[in-house]
N, C-alpha and C positions, 0 to 999 in steps of 0.2 A: 387441199393443203398446198398444192404446188404454187398457188397464188401467194400464200403467206411466205413460202420459201423465196420466191422471186422478189417479193417486196422487201424482205430483210436484206437479201444480198444486193438488191438495187440501192438500198440506203447506204450500204458499205461502199459500193463502187461510186456512188454519188459523192461520198466524202472524199474518196481518192481524187475524183475530178476537181473538187473545190481546192484540195491541197495542191494539186499540180498547177491550177490557175494562180494560186498564191505564190508558187515558186516562180512563175513568169514575172509576177510583180516584183519579187525580190531580185531577179536578174536585171530587170529594168533599172532598179535603184542601186545597182552595183554591189549588192550583197551576195556575191557568188557562192561563198562557202555555205552559208545558211540555206540558200535556195537549193544548192546541189544536195545538201543533206536531206532536206524535206522531200525533194523530188525522188531521190534514191529510196528513201524510206517508203514513200507511197507506191512507187512502181515495183519495187521488190516485193512488197506485201501483196500487191495486186497480182503479180506473176505467180507467186506461191499459191494464192487462193485459186486462181484459174486452173493451175496444174492439178491441185488436189481435188477440185470439183469435177475434174475430167473434161475441162473445156478445150483441150487440145485434140487435134484429129489423130489420136493414137488409138487404134482399135484393139490391138493385142494387149491383154491385161498384164502379162509379164513385163513387156517393154515399158508400159506406163508406170508400173510399180517401181521398176528400177530407175526410171527417169525422175519420178517423184522423190525417191531416196536421195538422188544427187542434188535436186533442187532444194530439199529440206536442209541438207548439210551446207550448201553454199550460201543460201539466203539467210540462214540463221547466223552464220559467221559475219555476213555483211551487215545485218541489222545490229549485231553486237558492236561492231566497229563504229557504226553511225551513232549508236547510243553513247559510247565512250566519247566520241567527238562532241556531241551535244553537251555532255556533262563537263567537258573541259579536262577530262583525264588524258594523260600521256600527250600533253600539248606539244612538247618538244619532240622533234623527229627522232632523236636518239633514244628517247624513252619508249618509242613505239616498236623498236626493233625486236626486243625479246618477246613481248606478248604477241606481236604480229607473227613472228616465226612459229610460236606455239600454236596459234590459231590456224595458220596455214597448214602446219603439219597435221593437226587434228583433222582438218577438213579433207586433206589429201588421203590420210589414212582411212577415214570413213568411206570415201569414194572407192579406194582401192580394195578394202576388205569387202565392200558391198558387191563387187564384181565376183568375189569368190563364194558368195552365198546365194541361196534362192531369192527370187525377187521380193517375196513378202518379208523375208527376214532382212533383206537389205533395206526395205522401207522402214522396218522397225528400227534398224540401226540408225538410219538418217533421222527418224523422229526422236530417237534417244539423244542424238547429238544436239538436235534443236532444243529439246527439253533441258539438257545439261547447260547449254549456253544461255538459255533463258533464266535458269536458276543463278548462273554466274552474274548475269546482268541485274537480276533482282538483288543479289547480295551487294554488288557495287553501288546500286542505287540506294539501298538501305544504309550503307555506310556513309554515303554522301549526305543522305537526309539526316542521319545522326549528327553529322558535323554541321548541319544547318546550311548546307551549300545551296546556292540558287538552282532552281529547276529540279532538285533531287526528288522532292515529294511527288511532283508531277510524273517523273520518270518511274517511281515505284508503282503508281497506279497504272501507268501505261504498260509496264512490263508484266504486271499481274494479269491484266486482261489479254495481253499478247499470249501468255501461256495458256489461258483458257481457249483462245481462238485456235492455237496450234493443236491443242488436245482434241477439239471438235473436228478440225480438218483431218487430223490423223484417223479419227474414228470413221469419218466419211470415206477416206481413201482405202482403209483396210477392209471395209465392209461393202465393197462395191457390188458384190453379188446379191445383196439384200437391200431392202428399202430402209434407209436410215430414218428414224423418227424426225418429224419436222421440228421438234423442239431442239434437237441437236443443231440443225441448221440455224434456227433462230438465235440460240445462245452464241454460236460461233460467229455469226454475222454481227450481232450486237457487241460482242467482245472485241471483234476486229475494228468496229466503228469507234468504240471508246478508245482503243489503243491509238488509232490514227488521230482522233480528236485531241487526246492528251499530248501526243507528240507535236501536233500542229500548234497547240497553245504554248508548249514549251519553246518551240522554235520561234514563235511570234514574240514571246517575251525576250528571247535573245536578240531577235531582229530589232525590236523597239529600243532595247538597251544600246545596241551598236549605233542606231540612228541618233539617239540622244547623245552618245559619246562623241560622234563626229561633230554634232552641232556645238557642244560645249568646247571642244578643242578649237573649232574655227572662231568662235566668238569671244572666248576668253573670260576673265573674271567679272566683266561688266554684264554678262548674260545671266539672267536669273537661274537658268537651268544648270549652271555650273555646280552649285551645291544644293539647289532646291531648298535653300534656307533664306532667312531674312538677309537683305543686303546690308551694306555698311550704314546706309541712310536709315534703314528701318530698325537696326539694332539699338540705336540711341533712344528713340521713343519707347522701345520695349523695356529697356533698363529704367528709364524715367518712370514709366507706369508701374513697374514692379516696386520701385522705392516709394512711390506715392502710396501704393496699397500697403506697403510695409509700415509707413508712418501712421496710416489710418488704423490698421490692425497690427499692432506690434507683435512680432514673432520672428524667430530666426529665419534669415534669408540666406540660402546657400548659393554661392557663386563658384562656378568652375570655369576655368579658362584653359584651353588646350592650345599650346604653341608648338609649331613645327620648326625645328632649327635649321634644317638643311634644304629648304626650298630655294634660297638664294644660290647656293652651290649647284643645285640641280638646274636652275635656269642658265647659269653660266656654262654648264657642260652640254645641255641638250636643248635649251631654248624654252620659250614660253609655252609651247604646245605640251611639253612634258609636264610643266608645272600645272597647267590646266587639267591634264589627265589625272595626276595624283590627287589634286584637290577634289576632283569629281569622285574618285574612288574613296578617299578618306571621308568625305562628307556622307557618302552613302553608308559606309560602315558605321559612322557615328550615329546616323539616324536609326540604324537597326539596333544599335547597342543601348540606346537611351529610351526610357519609357515615354509614352506619348504625352503625359501630363507635364513634361519638363519643357520650358521655353528654350529655344536655341536660335543662334544667329551668328553671322560673320562679324568678327570684331575688327580684324585687320587683314592684311594680305596673307598672313601666316597664322592666324589665330581664329579659334571658335569660342563662343561664350555660351554657357548654360546657366540658367537660373532655376533654383529649386525653392519655391516659396513654402513656408511652413516647415523648414528643415530642422526639426527638433532632434533628430537622431544623426549625430555626426558619423556614426558607423555606416549609415546608408550612403552618405556622401562619399566616404572613403572607398567603400566597396564599388560604388559606381565609377569612381575615378580609376581604380585598378582595372575594371572591366573595359572601360573606354580605352585605356592605354594599351591593354592586350589586343584589343581589336584593331587599333590603328597601326601597330608595329608589324603587322603581317606584310610580307613583301608584295610589291606591286610590279607587274611586268609593264614596262613603259611602252606606250604607243605615241609616236610623235607625228605620224603621217595623217594628212587629211583624207587619204583614200580609204573609204570604209571597207574595201575588200581586204586591206592589210590588217584591219583591227581584229579579225577573227582567224587569221591565218596561223598555220603551224610553222613556226620559224625555227631555222637550224641554230641561230644564235639570238639570244634574247638578253635584254638588259633589265635586271631586277633592281629595284630601289626599295629601301626600307626607311620609313619616316623616323626621324629622331625627335620624339615627342616629349614634351614636358607638360604635366598637368598641375595647375595651381588651384588650391582650395582655400576658400575664405567663407566664414560664416558671420554674417552681420547681425548684431543683436540690438545695438542702440538705435534709437529713432532719429538721432541728430547726425548720423553719418551721411556724408554726401555721396551721390552715385558715382561721380567721376573719380573721386579719390578711391573708392572701393574697387572699381574696375581696374584702375591703374595699379593698385596694390596687388590684385589678383593676377594681373598680367605679369608683374614683376616676379611673383611667386612661381608662376609657370615657367618663366625663363630660368629661375634659380633651380627648378626641378630638373633641368637638363643635366646637371652635375650629380643628381641623386641616382643611386643604383636602381631604385624602383621607378624613377622618372615621375614620382608623385611627391608633392610638397604641400605642407599645411601651415597656415598662419596661426600661431598660438597667441590668443588674445591676452592671456595672463602674463606671459613672459615678453610679448611683443617681438618674438623672433620667428623666423621661418624654419620649420622643422621638417626634415626629410622623412617621408613615411617608409617603413620597412616593407619589403616584399611580402605578399600574402603567401601562405603555404599552399602548395599545389593541392 
């Protein structure tokens, strides 16, 4: 059975080796914070595992148990901080102060109280802190997943398996005088491997996001990756094809145009790089808020166009407009530097920007309506919506007037 145990733990430490190699790649490409996060996660997990497996040259059981207690307390606090950093919680330095003090105080108290207890009880106390912080991490991850924040679901899976690995390692450390079943080693090693794999995948997603963000800031709006939508040149044929299909198969065609009012002021204050960044973020939010069967494209420098063929339910169009508006008005932390290391940094002072969005809605029914006139009218409606309390306006075909839409109830 020892061969099975060595094989499972070999897979675990092999994953750590691959993760550290990936960190070197990140450092080479100037992504210092993400690489440091991944390296610390891998090395801290490896050190905790080696200590709990009895890999250190400490012969006396009491000394080893007390050292394991201290390692459990310190490493669990470190992994919690790294997880919060990955999820983007407490980004600003001032927001870290209070939770950081509580975490440091809890760790120091655990270490201090452990010295007043017998070694085995001190080890239990250290494992209790590790379990408690693991549950806190799981709670924060679930809250972020409930809010549909990026990387949160991956973090939930990773933290769950981390708790399994800590439970297995605690069993191995507490029962050193007996032969622990090989199944415990197998489950612990596999759980630790899954934890590292999920953390590596989450950090890779963050890495690729920041690489892409640097590219779009450098290249500007002529670069396709800025919005990952149809460019200006492609939006025109998309609208023409939609109206051609509308004439062949008459049916209501929904048009939604989102216009951002304060991009020009943003450019005057912070430059084109800031405009590129907010367009990148707003386009990403728009893609996530809109169903996949809806056609989207860039209409102008400050506008997006959405087409809803077969839009027989005007309520669907209105609900989608309010959803899009709520998604786009969330604040954006501006990044104007081309240095990728600064894109993921914890800044002491940050500039937050909120889009002033207007959503214009138009439903085309007649087969003789021209595409250019409809798009121009919808864009005018979106600009009129800037003055509406709900920032959503609708063109009433019966009265021929632009009607502001009321806010939806919470």
